[in-house]
N, C-alpha and C positions, 0 to 999 in steps of 0.2 A: 554457607558463611559460618566462620567459627564463632563460638560464643562471645569471645572478647570483641570482636569486630561489631557484632550485632549489638551488644551493649553500648559500645561507643557510639554507633549511628543513632541508637534509640535516644541516648543522652543528648546528643547534638540536636535531634529533632525536637525534644522536649524544651531545650534551651531556646531554640529558634521560635517555637510556638509561644513560650513565655515572654520572649523579647517582643514579639509581634503584639501580644496582648498589652504588654507594658507600654509600648509606643502608642497604641490606640488609647489606652486609659489615661495616659499622661499628657500626650500631645495632641491627639485628633479628636476623640469624642468630646471632651469638654468644650470644644469650639464648634462642634457639629450641630448647630442650632436647627431644629425642626418645627414645622408648623403642624399642630394637631387640630384637625376639624372634627367637631362633635355636634351633632343635633340633638337637642333635648326637648322632649315634650313635656309641658306643664299643664296641669289641670287649670281650668279657668282663666288661661292666659287670654287677656283681652285681644280682640281681633287686631287692634291697631299695632300690636306688638308681635304678630306672627311674622317670623323671618327676622326678628330683631337680632343683631350680631354683637357679641361681647368678646373682646380681646382680653386675655388674661396673661399677665406677666408677674413673676415674683421670684423671691429668693435670689436677688441680685448679688448680695454680699460684695458690694463694691469695696475694692481693697487690694491686697497683694496678689490675689489669684484672678480677679475679675476687675478690668479697668474700663476705661471710656470705650474702647473699640468693641468690646463684647457687648456692653450695655447699648451702644448705638446700633449694633446689628440687631438686638432684640427690639428696639424701637422701630427701625426701619422695617423689619418683618411685620410687626404689629400694625404699623400704618399701611402697609401694602395689602393687608387683609380688609381694609375699609370698614373698620368697626363702627358701630353706633355708640358704643360705650366701651371704655377700657377700665378694667379693674386691677389694681396692683395689690398682691396678696402679702406684702411685708418682707422683712429682713433685707432692708436696703443696705445695711452695714453689717460687720461682723463683730462678735465679742472679742475684746482684746486677746483672750486666751487662744483664739483661733488665728491670731496674726503671728507671723514667724518672728517678728522683731519687736516684740513688746507692745505697749499700749498704742492703739490707733483710733479704733472705734468710730465715734460719731464724727470725727474730723473728715470722713469720707462722705458724710451726708449731702454736704454742699455740692461737690462735683457730681454725685450721683443725681441729685435733683436737677442740676443744670442740664444734664443729657435728657432726663425724663420729661422735661418741659415741653419737648417737641410733641408729646402725645396730647397736648391740649387741643389739637385740632378736632377731637371728639370729646364727649362727656367723659369725665375721668373721676374715679374715686379710689383712695387707698386706705389700707389698714396697715397697722404697725404689727411686727413680729416679735418673737422673744429676743432675738439678738439686737433689735432696736431698742428694747426695754433694758437689756443688759448693759447697754451704753448709756444713753440718756434719751428717753422718748420724746422729751420736749425739744431737744436740739434737733433731732431727725424730723419730728413733725413740722418744726419751724422752717427748716430748710426746704421741705416740700411745698409748705404753704407759701414760702417766699418765691417760689417758682411757678405759683399758680396751680398747684396740685392740691386737691381737697382731701384731707384726711379725716376719715369717720372714726371717732373714738366713742363707741356705744351711742351711735346716732343713725337716723334714718332719714332718707331723702326720697321724695316721690319724682318719678319721671313721667312726663305727660305727653301723649300723642293723640291727636283728634279727639279730645275730651275724655280719653281713657288714660289710666295710669297703672304703673307698677311701683314697687318700693325697693330701693337698694338700702340694705341694713348692714351697717358696719360695726362689727364686734372688736373691741380692743383685745389685746393679746391674752390668751387663756394661760400659757405656761407662766407668765408673770403675775397671773392673778388680777389682771386689770379689766377682765371681761364683766359685763353687765348687760346681758340680752334684754332683761325686762326693761331697763332703762332705755336701750336702743329701740325697743318696740312700743315705747309709750306713745299713744295717739296714733298708732298705725291700725287701720281697720283690720279685723281678723280674717274678712273675706277676700281681701284683695291680694293679689300675687306679691310675694315677698322673696327676694333673693339676698341671702346672707353672705357677706364677705367676712371670713375670719381666718387667721393664719393657720391654726392647727386643725387638720381634717378630722381627728377622732372626737372633736367636740360635737360632731354630727350626732353622736348618741344623745346629747343633751338637747341639740337644736330640734331633734325629731320630736320632741314633746310639744313643740309649738306648731301653729298653723303656718308652716314656711314650706315653700315649694323646692327651693334649690340653695345649696351651699356651695361656695367656690373657695378653695383653700390652697395652700402650698406647703411649706415647712419641711416636708420629708425628703425632697430632692429625688423622690422615687427610690431612695436608698443609695443613689449615685453608682453603686455597683449591683448588678442583678445577674445571678448565675442561672443559666438555662436549666429549667427543671427544678430549681430551688427557690429562687426569688432573691430578695435582699437579705444578705447576712446581718446587716446592721441597719436599724431604723430608730429615729429619735423618739423620745417620749411624746405622746399625743399624736404621733404620725405612724403607728404601726398597723392599725386596723384598715385604714382606708389610704394607703400609702401612694396610690397612683390611679389615675383615670376616673372613670364613672363608676359609682357604687350606689346601691339603694339601701336606705336605712329607714325601715318602716315606710311611711309615705313621703320621705324626704329623698331627694337625689343630691349626691355630694360628688363634686368633681375636684380632683387633686392635681394640680399642675406641678411637673417635675422641676420647674424653676430653671433659671438661667446659670446661676452661680454654683460654686462649690465651697465646702469648708474642708479643713484638714482631715484626712489626706486629700489633696486636690485632684482626685481622679473620678472618671465616669467610665463605665463599662457596661454595655447593653442597656444604657439608661441615658440617651442623649438629652440635652438641655431643650427646653420646650417653650414655645409660645402657643397658646391655644386660642382657637376661634370657636366659641359657642354660638350656635344658632338656635333660637328659641322658636318653637312651634307649638300648636295645640296637641293635646294628649292623644288624638287620633292617629298622629304620626309616631312611628317608633321612637322610643325614648333615647336610643343611641345608635348612631350610624358610624 
């Protein structure tokens, strides 16, 4: 084969691979929702909560790139997992700068909450993210409350089973400076099992200073694009250290959900959207499966 013909075929091959990657990133993978199953062992987990199942959804970014159909798909998948509890990790809407046609923001909160209300078949708690705060956190929280979804803004709620309990601790957004973990933990016994829901995963470095067992977060989208052998070339502030999956930070475990939605550019590659099912067990069982 002469050199010119070889170069031509190589170029066509590269174009073909690039086109395939583009089609996957733009059209296929952002809609290829997967369920991630994770078993997490917690020290001192009450016997009544062994096998307790938590569904995690986050980073919906309801708006120009993610609409009712995608959010409904996430809701249906979460319900099919039959959780005992659902945690929503924030960013229900997007900052107007991430919208292609000017300001939009919080106007998407109401239709998003309308879809999410189907999740009320199990216990449910939500926290807000930076995009919710960059719009109007009160509008977003009110829309969720209006559809029966409880938003924890530096608050804790006990869950009881057979006379035993664990605590869900909801910390308001860190990026926006709305977080107050000391307020959230006020009145919570230090010896009882605590699960923190907070949007930004890298806040784990601070949470690890407290007697907390598990942190559940979102925010990073896993980077949206992950290059094999390299990882994510772009990650957001406060989502760079613990950008995906289960990590250990001192005595704290932190799980970061890749989210359902996207922001500009609206692509995913090697990083599909995710609904997580976390199953809690005692420490004698491996911490992650």
